[in-house]
N, C-alpha and C positions, 0 to 999 in steps of 0.2 A: 379306540375306546379310552375313556378317561382313566387315569390312574388315581385311585382314591387313596389319599393320605389319611391314615388313621391317627386318632388324637389321644393326647395324654390328659390325665385328670387334672383339673385345676380346683383348688380349694380357696377359701377366703384367706388362709395363711399360705404363702408361697411354699411349695414343697416339690421335691423331685421324686417322691415315692410314687410307685405305680399303684393305682387303685386296686383293691382286692374285691372282686365281684362277690365272693362269698360273704365278706364282711358287710358290703353295701346291701346285699339282699337281706342279711339278718337285721341290719338297722332299719331297712324299709319295712320289714315284717313287724318289728317292734313298734314302729311309728303307726303302722296300719292297725294293729291290735287296739291302740289307744284312740283311733279315730274312725273306726268302722262305721259308726252311725252317720258321721258327717259325710263320708264317702258315698254311702248308699243314698243319703238324702240328696246329694247333688245329682246322682244318677237318676233317681226317681223324678226329681223336678225336671230334668232334661227330657226324660222319656215321656213325661206327661204332655209335652208339646207335640201335637200332630205334625208329621214331617213328610207328607207326600210331596214329591218334587213339583207336582202340578198345582199344589196349594200354596201359591206364592205368599199370601199374608202370613200363614203359619211358618213357612220356610224362613221368612224374614225374622219371625220371633225366635226361631232356632238359632239363626246366625247372630242375632243380638245377644242371646243367652250365652253362646260360645264366646263372643267377644268379651262379655263381662267376666266369665270364668277365667279366661286367659289373662285379661288385664289385672285381675285380682292377684295373679301370680307374678306380676311385673313384666309380662311379655308385651312386646310391641305388636299391635294388631292392625291389620288392614283387611277390608272387605273388597275383594276383586269382583268386578261387575261386568256383565254383558246385559244388553237390554232385554227385559222380561225373562231373565234366566236366574235360577238360584245362585246366590253369590258363593264364591269360594273364600273361606276364612283362612287367612295366613297369619300365623303368630310366631314371632321370632324371639329367641333368647340369645343375644349376641355375646360372644366371648372374645371378640377381637381376633379371631382365628382366620386363617386363609381359606378354610374349607367349611362347607355347610352340608349337614345331613338332614334330610326332610323325612318326617314321619307322617304318613298319609292315613286318613280314615274318612268315611263319609257320614253325614248326619241325617240323610234322608232315609226313609224306610219304604217297604213294600206296601201296596194297597191292602186294605183289610176288609173282611166280611164279618162284621160284628156278630152275626148270627152263629158263626162257627166258633167263636171264642167263649171260653168259660166265664170271662168277665170283660168289662170294657177295655179294649186294647190300648186306650189312651189314659187309663187310670192304673198305674203300676200296682201290682199286688204281690206280696211275698207268700210263698207256700212252702210247707215242709215236704219231707220225702214221701208222705202219704197223700200229698195233694191238698192238704188242709190249709186254709188261710191262717197266717200268723201276723200278729202285730209287732213288726220288727222294731218299731220306735220305742216300745215299752220293754223289749226283751233285754235281759241282763247280758246276754251274749248271743251272737249270731252264729247259728250252725252253718258251717261252710257248705253243707249239702242242701241248704235252703236255696230256693230259686225265686228270682224276681221276674214276673211276667208282664210284658208290655211289648207293643210293636217297636222295633228298632232298639230295644234295650240291650241286645247283644250284637245286632248287626246294624249299626256300628257304634252305638253310643257308649257301650262299656269300654272299648279300647280308648276312646277319647278321655273318659273320666279316669281310667287307669293311668294314662300318661300324665295327666295333670296331678293326680295324687302322687305319682312318683316324684314329680318336681317338689311337691310339698315335703315328702320324706327326705329328699336330698337337702332341701333348704334347712330342715330341722337339724341335719347333721353338718351344716356349713360346707356343703359340697355343691359345686356347679360344674356343668360340662366344660371341657376345654375347647370343644368344637362349637361352631355356630349351630344351634339347635332350632329347627323350624318345624312347625306343625302346619299341615295343609289339610283342611276339612272341606270336602266337596258336598254339594247339595243336590245332586241328581244322578248319583251312581246307579241307584235302583231303577232309574229310567233309561239306563244304557249309556250314561255319560255322553250324550249327544253333542255337548259343547266343550268337552274337555280339551280336544285338540285345538279349538279356537282359543280357549283360555291359555293353553301352553304357548301358543304362538304370540298372543297379545301381551302376555306378562312374563317374558323370559327371565327378567331379573328375579322375580319371586318364585317362578316355577321351573327353574332349571338349576337345581342344586348339584352338588358333586356326587350325591348318592341318594337313593330312595329306600325307605323301608315301609312297605305297605301293610297296614295293620287291619286287614279285613279277612273274614272267613273264620272257620272253626279249626280247633286243634285236631290232632290225629285221633282216630277212633279208639285208640288204646288209652286215651286221656292224657297222653304225654304231650308236652309242648311240641310245636312244629315250626319248621322253617320251610318255605317253598321258594324255589329258585326259578320257576318258570310257570307259564300258563299256556294252555292250548288256545289257538285261534279258532275262529268259527266263521261259517257263512251258512245261510239257509236257502232252501229251494222248495218251491211249490210246483207240483206236476199235475197235469190233467190229461187223461186219455179219454177218447170219445168213442161212443157206440152209435146206436140209432138215434134219430131225432126225437123219438118218443119211445117209452117203454114197450117192449114186445114180449109176447108169450114165449117163454123159453122152450116149451114143447114144440111149438110150430116152427120156431126160427133158430133155436139153439143149434150149434154146430155149423150154422151158415152165416148169420149176422154176427160180426165181431163183438165179443164181450169185453167192455172196457175194464171191468174189475179183474178178469183173468189176465188181460194184457198188462195192467198195472202190477199185478203180483209177479208176473214173469219178468217185467222190466226191473223191479226191485231185486228179485233174486239174481238177476244178471249183474248187479252192482256189488254184491257182497255174498260170501258163502256162509254156511251154517256156523262157522267159527268166527265170523265177523271180519275176515280178511277181505280187503277191497279188491274187486276183480276188474277194475277199470284200467286199461292199458296205460302204463307210464306213471301211475299215481305214486308209486314208491321211489321213482328214479332219483328224486332230489331230496328225499328225507334225510335229515341230519342224523348220522349214526350216534348211538349212545356212547359217551366217553367212558374212559376207565374210572374216573372219579364218580361219574353218575352210576356206573354199575356197582361200585363199592357202596354207595349210598343206598341203592335199591336193595342190596343184600342185607343191609342193616335195619331195614324197616320192619317193625313188628308184624308178624303174620296174624292177622285177625280175620282172615277170609272165611274160616270155618264159622266164626260167630256171625259174620255178615250173611252167610248162606242160610243160617238158622233164622236170623232176623227177617231176611227177605223171603224166606220160604221158597227157595229155589233148589232144584235137585241137581243142577249142573251149571257150569259156567261156559262162556265162550272163550276164545283165545287159545285153543289147543293146549290148555294146561299151563299157560304162562301166568305168572303172578299179576294181580290187578295193577300194581304200580308200574310194572314193565309195559303193560298194554297201554297205559296212559302216555307213554313216550311215543306212541305210534298214532297215526291218523285214524279216524273212524267215520263210518257212515251210519247215522242213526235214523231210524224211521220213527218220526214223532207221532204220526197219525195217518189213518186210512179212512176213506169215506166213499161208499158206493152202495146204492140200493138200500134194502132194509133187512133186518135180521130178527131172530127170535119170533115173538108173537106178531110182529109186523112184516115178517118175511112173505114174499109173494113170488110166484113162478114167472119172473119178469127179467128180461135182459135190461140192465140199467143203461141210461143214456150217457153216463160219464163216470169216471172214477178220479178221486183226488188223493194225492199223497203229500204229506208234509215231511221234509227231510232236513236234517242238519249235518254238516260236515265239521268234524273237529280236526284242527290243523296243528301241525308241529313245525319247528323251524325249517325254513327253506320252502315251505308251502304257503301260498297266499290265496285269498279268494280269487284274485286275478289269474293266478297260474293254474288253478284247478278247473276253472269254468270251461275253458276250451277242451280239456281232457274229458270232462263229463259229457259235454255236448257231442263230441266226436263219438263217444260210446253210444249215446242214444241214436245217432245217425247210422252207426254200424249195425244197429238192430232194425234198420229200415224205417225209422221215424223221420217225419218232416217236422221241424221245430217251428212253432209260432210263438209270438210274444203276447198277442191279444186273443180275445175270444174269436174263433173262426166263424165265418159266415156260412150260410147254407151252401153256396157254390163251392167253397173250399172243402166242406165236409163231403160233398157229393163226388168231388174229383180227386181227392187225396186219400190214398188207402190207409195210411197210418199217421195220424196227427197227434202231436204232443205239445201241449202248452207248457212252456218253461218260464218260470218267474223267479229270478234270483233276488234274494234279500241283501241287505247290507252285511258287512262282515269286517274282520280285521285279522292280521296275522298273529302267529304265536310269538312268544318271547321266552328267552331262557338266559339266565345269568350263570356263568361257570362256577362250579362249586369250589374251585381252587383259587379264586380271587382273594386278595387280602381281606376285603370286607366280608366275604363269605366265611372264611376261616375264623376271623376274629369274632363275629357275631355268634357263631356256633360255640367257640371256646368260652366266651364270656357267659353264655347261657348255661353251659354245662358246669362251669366253675361256680355259678350262682345257685346250683342245685336244681336246674331245670334243663337237663340235657335234651336237646330237641331231636325229634325225628326229622331227618333231612330229606325232603321230597324234591327230587330234581324238577318235577313239574306237578301241577295239579290238573285234574281232569277237566275242571270247568274252564270257562273262557272269561277272561277279564282283559281290558285293553292295556295290559302291562307294557306292550311295545311302545306306547306313547310316552311312558315315563323314561324309557331308555333312549329316546331321541334327544339330540340329533346324533350323538357320537357314542352310543353304547353305554350310557350312564348306568353304573351298577344298580340293580334293583332287586330287592329281596322281599318276600312276603313273610310277615310275622303275625300269625293269628293268635289270639289268646282265649277266645270264648269256647264253650263246650260244644262238642260235635253233635250232641243230641238236643240242640236248642230250638228245634222247629223253625229253622231259618226259612223265611219267606212264607211260612204257613201260619195257621191259627195257633194261638197260645205260644208264641215266641217267648223264650225265657233265657235267663242267665243263671248259671250255677255260681254261687258266691266264691267258691274256691278258685274258679278260673279268674275271677276279678282279682282276688288276692295274689294269685301267682303272677298275673300280668303286672301288677304294681312292682313286684320284686324284679321281674325281668326288665321292665323299662328303666327302673332305677339303676340296675347294674349296667345296662347299655349306655344310658345317658352319661354315667360317670366313669365307665370302664374302657371305652374304646381307646386304644393307645395311639400315639402320634406317629409312629413309624413301624 
């Protein structure tokens, strides 16, 4: 694993004084108060450009806009390209240092269904706490609880603007980072980053820094700033069980003709118990244990589970009483959907012909898609199933008692950065000193290809989200709470200027 050297602050005037994150955050706040309208204007203009990864003309408009925004700050910009793929925007602020820290965000957004939005998703609108439209351009002051609504406004264009605004604030104070600062903005993260590995391989000089800070995702549900040090991996699975070739009267043939819906229910229940524990032999054998530092971090996470239960309207939780964030350190089998026959007003007394289940596995370190697939398939075979990859023909259905179609999707492994690395400690300390003490999450429950950033030699990689947790991420009426943007500017300014050299 690479050893990350941490960097000292450099100013226009040569100084040996260590940067004070609290003072830098105060200076950034003072700058921001004077320039709020300008910051929001840049964000609104960027969010007004449609940014679906599949819409290459508009993706190019986004990349060009980012290039202009970065060059306006004096950064050296290059657009990395693969054929017919959204470009990756790389912008450098070089300090003549030996080490480079890259800050990552993505500029593409999720697809939209305009009918579900209160307003046009590509025309940013500011609303107050009551949901009323406000004209922020004419306002004498911007309420920090106001929210800007647009697709990708928080996921991920707000962090991009916050980082660039932080540079403006530092420049106003005649401060610049002592390390080589690099911004990396991807254009197809919301499409699953299908070309990220190829980009990393083709452009190692630009995309293999000494450390990564990933500025994606929301802050903790308590509204406190957050750092995450890992992400679960994932792989998905489609299953099909088979019954008769045509629907049969369940009164005449029930208890004799196999029922594929019942078979699927029994198969799923054999994979996990009522508390979510995986029942597949050998699944936990190689799971990486929780470290002492990770247990300390878990114990310090604010307990908001009661509020979540109220919000989600659930009377109980799985996990045998273990806290949510401790359960996220373990693998999971999730049933995403079931389909067989008809229900409610369409229900009929019929044995269905087949049943489908869609499942995903959430993985933790030492588990990979390749390592769990044999375990899962052996489990199915131990239940008496014959596994097929394609749709079985009539002869196979007649001669094989228990058929199971198994279709694996793509996937990737988990990643985790130790909490006691120098980078991990310093980022946490700077944020706390700057007035934004983070909730330290050893891992997040969702899956992102964080492992790619760690290649090839365990490059330290940390997640630093800044946007509000209730931002309707990926859903209609995505929004950004202004205070989260203001906090992000202070945090980035403190980190850009405050990371020590040793």
